[in-house]
N, C-alpha and C positions, 0 to 999 in steps of 0.2 A: 296505231302503235300496238305491237304485239306484246305479249307478256314478258318476253325476254328483254325487249327494249325498255319496258317500264321498270323491270327489276334493275337493269343497268343504270337507268336514270336515278332510281332511289339510292342505289349504292353510291353513285357519283355524288349526289347531293349530301349524303351522310358523310362521305369522305371529305368533302369541302367544308362541312360544318365542323368536323373534328379537326381539320387542319386550321380552321379559323380559331377554334378554342385553344389549340396548342400555340398558335402565334400570339394570342392574347396572353397566355401564361408566360411565354418567353418575354414578351414586352413588360409584363409586370415584374419579372425577375430583373430585367434591366433597370426598372424603376426602383426596385429594392436596392440595387447596387448604387443608384444615384442618391437614394435617400440615405444610405449608409455613408456615402461620401459627404453629403451635406451635413449629416450628424457629426461626423468627425471634424469637419471644418468649423462647425458651430462650437464644438467642445474646445477646439484650439483657440478660437476667438474669446471664449469665456475665460479660459486659462490666462490668456494675455491680458484681458481686462482686469482680472484679479491680481496679476503680477503688477500691473500699472497702478492699481489701487493701493497695493501694499507699499509700492515705491513712493507714491504721493503722500500716503499717511506718514511715512518716515521723514518726509520733507516738511511736514506741518500742514499739509492740505487737509480739507475736511472740517476745519474749524477756523475761527477768527483768532489771529495772532496779534498781540499788542507789541508794538515797537516802542521801546523806551526812548531811544535817541537814534541819531543818524548812523553812529558807528554800528549799531545793531542791524539797521536796515540793509546796508549794502551787501554784507556777506549772505544774508538770508535771500535777498533779491536775486542773487546769482544762481540760486538752486532751482528756480522755477521758471518755466517758459512764459506762463501767463500769471499776472498778479493784479489784484484789485487792491489799491491802497486807499483807505478811507481816512481823510484828514478831518479831525473833529476838534471840538473844544468841550471840556466837561461842562455840563449844565446847559448846553445848547440843545433845545428840545428837538429840533430838526435832525441834528446829528444823532441824538439818542434814538429817534424814530427810524432813521436810515440804518443805524447799527443793528437794530432789532431785525429788520428785513434781511440784512446781510448775514447775520448769524443763523437765520433759517435757511438761507441759500447755500452756505458753505458746505454742509454735509451732503448736499445734493449734487455738488459740482466739484468733484475731486480733481478735475482737469485744471482748475484755477486755484491759486493761493489767495486767501483772503487775509489782509493785514489792515491794521489801523494804527494811526499815529496821532498823538496829541500835537496839534499845530504849534502850540506854545512851547512844547518840549523839543521840537525839531525845527528850530528857526532856519537852519541852513537848507533843509529840504523844502520848507515852506517858501522860502525866498527863491531858491533855485527853480522850483516848479511853478513859480508865480501864483501860488494859492492865495486868493484874495477873498473868496467866499467860502463860508463853512455851512454845511458840510461840502466837501469836494471828494470825488472819486477819481483817482488817477489810474488809468487802465494801461498796464505795462505789458508789452509783448516782446519776447526775445531780448529783454533787457533795455528796451527803449519805450519811452512814453508814446503811446499810440493815440490817446485821447484823454481829455479831462472833462468830467461832468461836474460843473460848478453849480452848487445849490440844488434845489429840489425840482425846479420847473421841468427839466427834461424828463424826469422820471415820474411825473404826475403830481407834483406839489405835495402839500401836507396831507392830502387824502389818498396818497399812493398806496398800493398794495404790494405784497411780496411778489405776486405774479407780474405786476407791472414792472417792478424793478428788474425781475428776472428777464422779462421780455426786452427791455431796453439794453441790458447788458448783453443779451444774446444778439441783438442787432449790431452791436459793436464787436461781435465775435470774440469777446473776452471769456465767455462761457459757451458751452454747447447750446444751440438755440432750442427754446421750448417748442413744443408741437404747434401751438396756435397762439395768436395774440389774445390776451385776456379781454373779456367783454367789459365795456364801460359800466354796465349795470351789475357787475359781479359783486358778491358780498365782500365788504371790506374786512381785512384781517388785522 
């Protein structure tokens, strides 16, 4: 190969390398556009979540609401798509324990309304829903009873944890599912 061919080859290799660099820069600019689109989409999602959260708060979500009687329950129940109604009796230690777990979960799950009713003060609801064991959790979706958790056995008994209660409620899709099932050896709360 003579000098001219070698020089031509070097120029050609340099041109190819520069073209490759320019292509890489163009690709990264496309990626920047993609990232900007993803960022805009994520900001829109966050705004929607905040709007939903504000709407839920105005409807009583994010806390445990006491229902004094049946007349109070029905209008409140029509406002929310998902409701956990905890039937209890004052002084029932299991109901008190479950109530404590539910009060911890309510602020974490704005998508669901947490309510509680004294079974003795709501005889019509108690009879209509066939509540025979206290505590009982009535899981209501779209205004209809979806499932009833009677007693403590299904949620882990008297040694249950807030994480276990959350997991069970997530399995019934009354709240958004937690990431993973809690360990049996986890520290009790």
